[in-house]
C-alpha positions as CSV (number, residue, x, y, z in Angstrom):
1,M,0.0,0.0,0.0
2,M,1.5,3.3,-1.0
3,A,2.3,6.0,1.6
4,M,0.1,9.0,1.4
5,R,-1.0,11.8,3.7
6,P,-4.7,11.6,4.2
7,V,-5.1,15.4,3.7
8,L,-4.3,14.5,0.0
9,I,-8.0,13.6,-0.1
10,L,-8.6,17.3,-0.1
11,G,-5.6,18.0,-2.3
12,L,-7.1,15.8,-5.0
13,L,-9.9,18.3,-5.3
14,G,-7.3,20.9,-6.3
15,L,-6.1,19.0,-9.3
16,A,-7.2,20.2,-12.7
17,A,-9.0,18.6,-15.7
18,G,-12.3,10.5,-15.3
19,C,-10.4,7.9,-14.5
20,G,-11.2,5.4,-17.1
21,G,-12.9,2.0,-16.6
22,S,-15.4,1.3,-13.9
23,G,-14.5,4.4,-11.9
24,Q,-16.0,6.7,-14.5
25,I,-18.9,9.0,-13.4
26,R,-21.2,9.8,-16.2
27,L,-22.9,13.1,-15.7
28,P,-26.5,13.0,-16.9
29,K,-27.3,15.3,-19.8
30,P,-30.3,17.4,-18.8
31,S,-32.1,19.2,-21.6
32,G,-34.1,22.3,-21.9
33,F,-32.1,24.6,-19.6
34,V,-33.9,27.8,-18.9
35,P,-32.9,30.9,-17.0
36,G,-33.2,30.2,-13.2
37,E,-33.5,32.5,-10.2
38,T,-30.7,32.8,-7.8
39,Q,-33.1,32.8,-4.9
40,A,-34.7,29.6,-6.0
41,A,-31.2,27.9,-6.5
42,T,-30.3,29.1,-3.0
43,A,-33.4,27.6,-1.6
44,W,-32.8,24.3,-3.4
45,A,-29.2,24.1,-2.1
46,R,-30.3,24.8,1.4
47,S,-32.8,21.9,1.2
48,T,-29.8,19.5,0.9
49,L,-28.5,20.5,4.3
50,P,-29.2,18.2,7.2
51,D,-31.6,19.7,9.8
52,G,-28.9,20.2,12.3
53,A,-25.3,19.5,13.3
54,R,-23.9,16.1,12.4
55,E,-21.1,13.8,13.5
56,I,-20.1,11.8,10.5
57,R,-17.6,8.8,10.3
58,F,-16.4,7.2,7.1
59,R,-13.8,5.0,5.5
60,W,-11.9,6.2,2.5
61,Q,-10.0,4.5,-0.4
62,F,-7.8,6.4,-2.7
63,R,-6.5,4.9,-6.0
64,D,-4.4,6.2,-8.9
65,D,-2.0,4.6,-11.4
66,K,0.8,4.4,-8.7
67,G,-1.2,2.4,-6.1
68,A,-3.8,2.7,-3.4
69,A,-4.3,3.9,0.2
70,G,-7.0,4.0,2.6
71,G,-8.1,4.8,6.1
72,R,-10.7,6.3,8.4
73,G,-12.2,9.8,8.7
74,R,-14.5,12.0,10.7
75,V,-16.5,15.2,9.9
76,R,-18.1,17.4,12.4
77,L,-20.5,19.4,10.5
78,A,-22.2,22.6,11.8
79,V,-24.9,23.9,9.6
80,P,-24.9,25.8,7.5
81,D,-21.4,25.7,6.2
82,S,-18.7,24.8,8.8
83,A,-16.9,21.4,8.8
84,R,-14.1,20.0,10.7
85,L,-12.4,17.2,9.0
86,D,-10.0,14.6,10.5
87,V,-8.5,11.8,8.5
88,Q,-5.9,9.2,9.2
89,G,-4.3,6.3,7.3
90,P,-3.8,2.6,8.3
91,L,-3.1,2.0,11.9
92,G,-3.5,5.6,12.8
93,S,-0.7,6.8,10.6
94,G,-0.5,10.1,8.8
95,R,-3.0,12.1,10.8
96,A,-4.3,15.3,9.2
97,A,-7.0,17.9,10.0
98,A,-8.7,20.9,8.3
99,L,-11.5,23.4,8.9
100,V,-13.6,24.4,6.1
101,A,-16.0,27.4,6.3
102,G,-18.1,27.8,3.3
103,D,-15.7,28.2,0.4
104,T,-12.6,28.8,2.5
105,A,-10.2,26.6,4.3
106,L,-9.5,28.4,7.6
107,W,-6.6,26.2,8.5
108,A,-5.1,22.9,7.8
109,Q,-2.4,20.6,9.4
110,P,0.2,19.7,8.3
111,A,0.6,23.3,7.4
112,D,2.5,22.7,4.2
113,D,-0.5,20.9,2.9
114,V,-2.8,23.9,3.1
115,K,-1.9,25.0,-0.5
116,R,-3.2,21.6,-1.6
117,L,-6.7,22.2,-0.1
118,V,-9.7,22.4,-2.3
119,P,-10.0,25.4,-4.6
120,N,-13.3,24.0,-5.6
121,Y,-15.2,23.6,-2.3
122,P,-18.5,22.5,-4.0
123,L,-16.7,19.1,-4.6
124,F,-15.9,18.8,-1.0
125,W,-19.4,19.6,0.2
126,A,-20.9,17.3,-2.5
127,L,-19.0,14.5,-1.0
128,L,-21.1,15.0,2.1
129,G,-24.3,15.3,0.1
130,V,-24.5,19.0,0.3
131,A,-24.9,21.4,-2.6
132,R,-23.7,24.9,-2.5
133,A,-25.7,28.1,-3.4
134,P,-24.6,30.2,-6.4
135,S,-21.7,32.6,-5.7
136,N,-22.2,36.3,-6.1
137,G,-22.4,37.3,-9.8
138,A,-23.1,33.8,-11.1
139,T,-25.7,33.3,-13.8
140,V,-28.2,30.4,-12.9
141,Q,-29.9,27.9,-15.2
142,R,-32.3,25.2,-14.3
143,S,-33.6,22.1,-16.0
144,S,-36.3,19.7,-14.5
145,D,-38.1,16.6,-15.7
146,P,-39.8,13.7,-13.8
147,E,-36.5,11.8,-13.5
148,M,-33.9,14.7,-12.5
149,T,-33.5,18.2,-11.4
150,A,-30.5,20.1,-12.6
151,W,-28.9,23.4,-11.8
152,R,-26.0,25.1,-13.6
153,Y,-24.1,28.0,-12.3
154,H,-22.0,30.1,-14.7
155,R,-19.4,32.6,-13.7
156,G,-17.1,33.7,-16.5
157,A,-15.6,30.5,-17.9
158,D,-16.2,28.5,-14.9
159,T,-19.2,26.2,-14.5
160,L,-20.7,24.2,-11.6
161,D,-23.3,21.6,-12.6
162,Y,-25.5,19.8,-10.0
163,V,-27.9,16.9,-10.9
164,W,-30.3,15.4,-8.5
165,T,-31.8,12.0,-9.6
166,G,-34.7,10.7,-7.7
167,G,-35.7,7.1,-7.2
168,N,-34.0,4.4,-5.1
169,P,-31.3,5.2,-4.6
170,G,-31.3,9.0,-4.9
171,K,-28.1,10.5,-6.2
172,L,-26.4,13.9,-6.2
173,I,-23.8,14.6,-9.0
174,A,-21.6,17.7,-9.0
175,Q,-19.2,18.6,-11.7
176,V,-16.8,21.6,-11.7
177,R,-15.1,23.1,-14.7
178,E,-12.7,25.9,-14.7
179,G,-12.0,27.7,-18.0
180,G,-13.8,24.8,-19.7
181,R,-11.5,22.2,-18.2
182,Q,-13.0,19.5,-15.9
183,V,-11.6,19.8,-12.4
184,G,-13.6,16.8,-10.9
185,T,-16.9,15.0,-10.5
186,V,-18.5,13.7,-7.5
187,E,-21.4,11.2,-7.2
188,T,-23.0,10.8,-3.7
189,T,-25.6,8.0,-3.2
190,F,-28.3,8.3,-0.6
191,G,-30.1,5.5,1.4
192,P,-33.9,5.3,1.9
193,D,-33.6,7.5,5.1
194,G,-32.2,10.3,2.9
195,Q,-28.7,10.0,4.5
196,P,-25.5,9.6,2.3
197,V,-24.3,6.0,2.1
198,S,-21.3,6.4,-0.2
199,A,-19.6,9.0,-2.3
200,R,-17.0,9.0,-5.2
201,L,-14.7,11.6,-6.5
202,I,-13.1,11.3,-10.0
203,V,-10.3,13.6,-10.9
204,P,-9.5,13.1,-14.6
205,S,-6.2,14.8,-14.8
206,A,-4.4,12.6,-12.3
207,P,-6.2,10.3,-13.0
208,A,-7.4,9.5,-9.6
209,R,-10.4,8.2,-7.7
210,L,-11.5,8.6,-4.2
211,D,-14.3,6.3,-2.6
212,I,-16.0,7.1,0.7
213,T,-18.3,4.8,2.5
214,F,-20.2,6.3,5.4
215,S,-20.2,4.1,8.4
216,S,-22.1,6.5,10.9
217,I,-24.1,9.7,10.7
218,Q,-25.3,10.9,14.0
219,K,-27.1,14.1,15.1
220,A,-24.9,16.2,17.4
221,T,-26.2,18.6,20.0
222,S,-22.9,20.5,20.5
223,F,-19.2,20.2,19.8
224,E,-16.3,20.8,22.1
225,P,-14.8,24.3,21.8
226,D,-11.5,22.9,20.5
227,T,-13.2,21.4,17.5
228,W,-12.7,24.6,15.5
229,T,-9.0,25.1,16.5
230,P,-6.0,23.4,15.0
231,P,-4.6,20.4,16.8
232,Q,-1.7,21.0,19.1
233,P,1.6,19.4,18.1
């Protein structure tokens, strides 16, 4: 098993431009996009949030053409947009942590990995089954039919697509493009209770693939004060 700092999970989201084979995520092709309202898109994104704080535990597996690595992770999610992420590799090796607030990484340890954190935070949130509202100045489009609902946000040459497919299981797919080049695609699958069951990230340029299996998602009444501060050495 290859050695890899778990914070690379986040760093993967910063790579530009899917893995071939069975790892490919195919973005559905909605038709009939029409101009949408920012307020309606924001309300839809808000509907994907859980109804309160969550304690989330998961297992992760990373693969690329050089090998594979895996481990465990934990997210403490405070709605609407704060998440403390802790990840570690096999046997507790390679511990790392980060605090994401909306579209910003407030801190990350190891410190030298902060530059590898997600420049495309919608992909991070999509892994948790959460969609982001359009950013200021974005143009919004919408498409809807009996099988799926899609939102597209444009800002200059950058595009964020969300597709929600109903049925059993329900899925949220998010794809980010910068300057027309695909950054990555996330597909999150939900169980009958509406909770995320698994998620997959494909980064075409690596190529690389990250798979997450959620082992526990519990309501949280409060978090310890040090949740939002960096770990001490």
